[in-house]
C-alpha positions as CSV (number, residue, x, y, z in Angstrom):
1,M,20.1,7.6,-46.5
2,K,19.7,6.0,-43.0
3,T,19.5,8.5,-40.5
4,T,18.4,6.6,-37.5
5,K,21.4,6.2,-34.4
6,N,22.8,2.8,-34.2
7,P,21.6,1.2,-31.1
8,W,25.2,-0.1,-30.5
9,T,27.0,2.7,-30.8
10,E,25.8,3.9,-26.6
11,Y,27.1,0.1,-26.1
12,W,30.8,0.7,-27.2
13,Q,31.0,4.0,-26.2
14,R,30.7,2.9,-22.4
15,G,33.5,0.9,-23.5
16,A,32.3,-2.4,-23.2
17,K,34.9,-5.2,-24.5
18,A,32.4,-7.6,-26.3
19,S,28.8,-8.1,-26.9
20,F,26.8,-10.7,-24.9
21,L,29.8,-11.4,-23.0
22,D,29.8,-9.7,-19.5
23,E,32.1,-10.4,-16.0
24,K,30.1,-13.1,-15.6
25,S,30.4,-14.7,-19.0
26,R,34.2,-15.9,-18.3
27,L,33.8,-19.4,-19.3
28,Q,31.6,-18.5,-22.8
29,A,34.8,-15.5,-23.1
30,Y,37.0,-18.8,-23.0
31,Q,35.0,-21.2,-25.3
32,M,34.9,-18.1,-27.8
33,R,38.2,-17.3,-27.8
34,K,39.2,-21.4,-28.1
35,F,37.1,-21.4,-31.3
36,W,38.6,-18.9,-32.9
37,F,42.2,-20.1,-32.3
38,E,41.0,-23.7,-33.6
39,R,39.1,-22.4,-36.8
40,F,42.8,-20.7,-37.4
41,D,44.5,-23.7,-36.5
42,E,42.6,-25.6,-39.4
43,A,42.2,-22.5,-42.2
44,D,44.4,-21.8,-45.0
45,I,45.1,-18.3,-43.3
46,K,45.6,-15.4,-46.5
47,Q,46.4,-11.6,-45.1
48,P,45.0,-9.1,-44.5
49,I,42.2,-10.5,-42.0
50,V,39.2,-8.1,-41.4
51,D,36.7,-8.6,-38.9
52,I,33.3,-7.7,-39.6
53,G,31.3,-6.2,-37.1
54,T,34.3,-6.1,-34.4
55,G,32.7,-3.7,-31.6
56,N,35.5,-3.3,-29.5
57,G,37.8,-5.4,-31.5
58,A,37.4,-8.8,-29.2
59,V,38.1,-11.0,-32.2
60,V,40.9,-8.9,-33.3
61,Q,42.3,-8.8,-29.8
62,W,41.8,-12.6,-29.6
63,L,43.5,-13.1,-33.0
64,T,46.8,-10.9,-32.0
65,E,47.2,-13.0,-29.2
66,Y,46.7,-16.2,-31.5
67,S,49.5,-14.7,-33.6
68,E,51.8,-14.0,-30.5
69,E,51.2,-17.4,-29.4
70,K,52.1,-19.1,-32.8
71,G,54.8,-16.8,-33.8
72,K,52.7,-15.9,-36.8
73,K,52.6,-12.2,-38.0
74,L,48.9,-11.5,-38.9
75,D,47.8,-8.2,-40.1
76,V,44.1,-8.1,-38.6
77,Q,41.6,-5.2,-38.9
78,G,37.9,-4.4,-37.6
79,I,35.6,-2.8,-39.1
80,D,32.0,-1.5,-37.6
81,S,29.2,0.7,-38.8
82,A,28.6,1.8,-35.0
83,D,30.7,4.6,-33.5
84,I,32.9,2.7,-31.2
85,N,35.3,3.2,-28.0
86,P,38.2,0.6,-27.9
87,P,39.6,0.2,-24.3
88,N,42.8,-1.3,-26.1
89,K,44.0,1.5,-28.7
90,E,46.7,-0.4,-30.1
91,L,44.4,-2.9,-32.2
92,K,43.4,-1.3,-36.0
93,L,39.8,-0.4,-35.6
94,S,37.8,1.4,-37.9
95,G,34.0,2.5,-36.6
96,N,31.4,3.9,-38.9
97,T,32.1,1.6,-41.8
98,P,29.6,-0.6,-42.9
99,Y,30.6,-3.9,-44.1
100,E,28.4,-3.4,-47.3
101,T,30.6,-0.4,-48.7
102,F,34.0,-1.5,-47.3
103,K,37.1,-1.6,-49.3
104,L,40.6,-1.5,-48.2
105,P,42.6,1.5,-49.6
106,S,44.1,1.8,-52.8
107,N,42.1,-1.2,-54.3
108,K,43.9,-3.6,-52.1
109,K,42.4,-7.0,-51.6
110,V,41.3,-8.8,-48.4
111,G,42.5,-12.2,-47.8
112,M,40.3,-13.3,-44.8
113,F,36.9,-12.0,-43.7
114,V,35.7,-13.1,-40.1
115,S,33.1,-12.4,-38.5
116,H,31.6,-12.7,-34.5
117,Y,28.0,-12.1,-34.6
118,G,28.2,-9.2,-37.3
119,L,27.5,-10.7,-40.6
120,E,24.1,-10.9,-39.6
121,Y,23.3,-7.4,-38.5
122,G,24.1,-5.7,-41.8
123,D,22.1,-6.0,-45.2
124,M,23.5,-9.5,-46.2
125,A,22.1,-9.3,-49.3
126,E,24.4,-6.3,-50.4
127,G,27.0,-7.0,-48.0
128,L,28.0,-10.4,-49.4
129,K,28.5,-9.4,-52.8
130,N,30.8,-6.4,-51.4
131,L,32.7,-9.0,-49.6
132,H,33.0,-11.5,-52.5
133,T,34.3,-8.5,-54.4
134,Q,37.0,-7.1,-51.7
135,L,38.2,-10.7,-51.4
136,K,41.4,-12.2,-53.2
137,R,40.8,-15.0,-55.1
138,G,41.2,-18.5,-53.2
139,G,40.4,-15.8,-50.1
140,V,38.1,-16.9,-47.2
141,L,35.2,-16.3,-45.1
142,I,34.6,-17.6,-41.4
143,A,31.7,-16.1,-39.4
144,L,29.9,-17.1,-36.3
145,V,26.4,-16.0,-36.7
146,H,23.3,-16.6,-34.0
147,S,20.9,-18.8,-34.6
148,E,16.9,-19.4,-33.1
149,A,18.5,-22.6,-31.2
150,S,21.0,-20.6,-29.5
151,V,21.5,-19.5,-25.7
152,I,21.8,-16.1,-26.6
153,Y,19.3,-15.8,-28.8
154,K,16.6,-17.6,-26.3
155,K,17.8,-15.4,-23.3
156,S,17.3,-12.3,-25.7
157,Q,13.9,-13.4,-26.7
158,A,12.7,-13.8,-23.1
159,I,14.0,-10.3,-21.9
160,Y,12.4,-9.1,-24.8
161,D,9.1,-10.2,-24.3
162,L,9.4,-9.1,-20.6
163,I,10.6,-5.6,-21.1
164,P,6.7,-3.8,-21.8
165,S,5.7,-5.2,-18.6
166,A,8.7,-3.8,-16.5
167,I,8.7,-0.7,-18.4
168,K,4.9,-0.7,-17.6
169,H,5.4,-1.2,-14.1
170,L,8.0,1.2,-13.8
171,K,6.0,4.1,-14.9
172,K,2.4,3.1,-13.3
173,S,4.1,1.6,-10.1
174,V,7.7,2.8,-9.4
175,A,7.3,6.4,-10.4
176,P,4.0,7.1,-8.1
177,L,5.6,5.2,-5.4
178,Q,8.7,7.3,-5.7
179,D,6.9,10.5,-5.9
180,A,4.7,9.5,-2.7
181,L,8.0,8.5,-0.9
182,L,9.5,11.9,-1.7
183,K,6.3,14.0,-0.7
184,H,4.9,11.9,2.5
185,G,7.7,9.8,3.7
186,P,7.7,6.3,4.4
187,N,5.5,6.0,7.4
188,N,2.7,8.6,5.8
189,L,1.7,7.0,2.4
190,P,-1.2,7.6,0.8
191,R,-3.8,5.1,-0.3
192,S,-2.9,5.1,-3.7
193,A,0.8,4.8,-3.2
194,L,0.0,1.3,-0.9
195,Q,-2.0,0.4,-3.9
196,A,0.8,1.1,-6.3
197,Q,3.6,-1.2,-3.6
198,Q,1.3,-3.6,-3.8
199,A,1.1,-4.1,-7.7
200,L,4.6,-4.0,-7.7
201,N,5.4,-6.9,-5.1
202,Q,3.0,-8.8,-6.9
203,F,4.5,-8.6,-10.2
204,A,8.4,-9.3,-8.6
205,R,6.6,-12.4,-6.7
206,K,5.2,-13.7,-10.3
207,L,8.3,-13.4,-11.8
208,E,11.0,-14.2,-9.0
209,R,11.8,-17.9,-10.7
210,N,12.3,-16.4,-13.8
211,P,16.0,-15.9,-15.3
212,A,15.2,-13.4,-17.7
213,F,13.5,-11.2,-14.9
214,H,16.8,-11.7,-13.0
215,A,18.9,-10.7,-15.6
216,M,17.1,-7.3,-16.1
217,N,17.9,-6.4,-12.7
218,F,14.7,-4.8,-12.3
219,V,14.5,-5.7,-8.4
220,P,17.9,-4.1,-6.9
221,A,17.4,-1.5,-9.5
222,T,13.9,0.3,-8.1
223,K,14.7,-1.2,-4.6
224,H,17.9,1.4,-4.9
225,V,15.1,3.9,-6.5
226,L,12.5,3.5,-3.6
227,Q,14.9,3.6,-0.6
228,A,16.8,6.4,-1.7
229,A,13.3,8.1,-1.5
230,A,12.4,7.1,1.5
231,K,15.9,8.9,3.1
232,G,14.8,11.6,1.3
233,N,17.6,11.8,-1.4
234,E,15.4,13.2,-4.3
235,V,18.4,13.8,-6.7
236,E,19.8,10.4,-6.3
237,S,16.6,8.5,-6.7
238,R,15.8,10.5,-10.1
239,Q,18.9,9.6,-11.5
240,V,18.8,5.9,-10.4
241,Y,14.8,5.7,-11.8
242,A,16.1,7.7,-15.2
243,G,19.3,5.7,-15.7
244,Y,17.6,2.3,-15.4
245,L,14.7,3.3,-17.8
246,N,16.9,4.4,-20.4
247,S,19.1,1.3,-20.0
248,I,16.0,-0.9,-20.7
249,N,15.1,1.2,-23.8
250,A,18.7,0.6,-25.0
251,H,18.7,-3.0,-24.5
252,K,15.5,-3.4,-25.8
253,A,16.9,-1.3,-29.3
254,R,19.6,-3.3,-29.2
255,T,17.7,-6.9,-28.7
256,Q,15.3,-5.9,-31.9
257,T,18.6,-5.9,-34.1
258,L,19.9,-9.2,-32.9
259,L,16.3,-10.6,-33.5
260,K,15.7,-9.1,-36.7
261,A,19.5,-10.7,-37.5
262,V,18.6,-14.1,-36.7
263,E,15.2,-13.4,-39.0
264,Q,17.9,-13.0,-42.0
265,L,19.2,-16.4,-41.5
266,S,15.8,-18.3,-42.1
267,G,17.4,-21.6,-42.1
268,I,20.5,-23.2,-43.3
269,E,19.8,-24.2,-47.0
270,E,18.5,-20.3,-47.8
271,T,21.4,-18.6,-46.1
272,K,23.9,-21.2,-48.0
273,K,22.2,-20.0,-51.5
274,E,22.6,-16.6,-50.5
275,F,26.0,-17.0,-50.1
276,E,26.4,-18.9,-53.3
277,N,24.3,-16.1,-54.7
278,A,26.6,-13.7,-53.9
279,G,29.2,-15.6,-55.8
280,F,30.9,-17.9,-52.7
281,K,31.9,-21.4,-53.1
282,N,32.4,-24.3,-50.8
283,V,30.2,-23.0,-48.3
284,V,29.7,-25.2,-45.3
285,I,27.3,-24.5,-42.1
286,Q,27.6,-26.3,-39.1
287,E,26.2,-25.7,-35.4
288,V,28.3,-24.5,-33.2
289,E,27.7,-26.1,-29.5
290,F,29.9,-25.7,-26.5
291,P,30.2,-28.1,-23.6
292,E,28.6,-26.6,-20.4
293,S,27.2,-23.7,-22.3
294,G,25.1,-25.2,-24.9
295,V,24.1,-23.9,-28.8
296,F,25.8,-20.6,-30.1
297,G,24.6,-20.3,-33.4
298,H,26.1,-21.2,-37.0
299,C,29.6,-21.3,-38.1
300,I,29.6,-20.2,-42.1
301,Q,32.8,-21.0,-44.0
302,A,33.0,-20.1,-47.5
303,S,35.5,-19.2,-50.1
304,K,36.5,-17.1,-53.2
């Protein structure tokens, strides 16, 4: 029995709407919503529809909007192995529900499984067999999955590679400088604190043109910590430091799950075989590339 806490729980509990989409990702959000609308226009829709790895229900929300726009009544629900906290309480979503063991009540069967970066986070060997069992004859599965060529994977890998250096500098440079500022004030710093400041400046300068470094918000966070310390606001300074360190570690844990998820999708042919071994037919895997944004993974379609 796995007792390790799902690293996505904290993320969803904070009320995040989707993974890998923030306020700056309006274009990607628009493109991803359009991607699902197009898949549903093409699909022979069978109900009920279950979204795997739903998080806080972005895809369920999009498909609800699709059903309203097209005047079709869709029975859509979402499941996730993490403990979730959806902003829209009207959606039918269930946390703490891994797809490897999922069943509808009263032995009903699912008409369609969909997944938006969810399938590969579970144990696919075990999970695909269960999904095949739970699917109606003629039912379909449509999943968008990560790939090594995708923008999300490359960005995540770049940030992941930088995290150890960032944590080291937080502990070796920022924390001692913070202590010295609180103890001596900004105009009377001992030599060791000035050296820590120099090391910090060199680190930031070396990475100033690195997009992954900017995405980590290292400079604004450490500036906030040190400016608060220089003003003698100890509580604020320590809270920001602890909060930022915690967020970096949480990001690292989530990214680890993504990198591991991509390892499961070792190649198109192997993935296709895995679906076929679980009993799926008509398995088609295609690269998904959005104009303006680049590659976002593979779309897998299969039926029973």
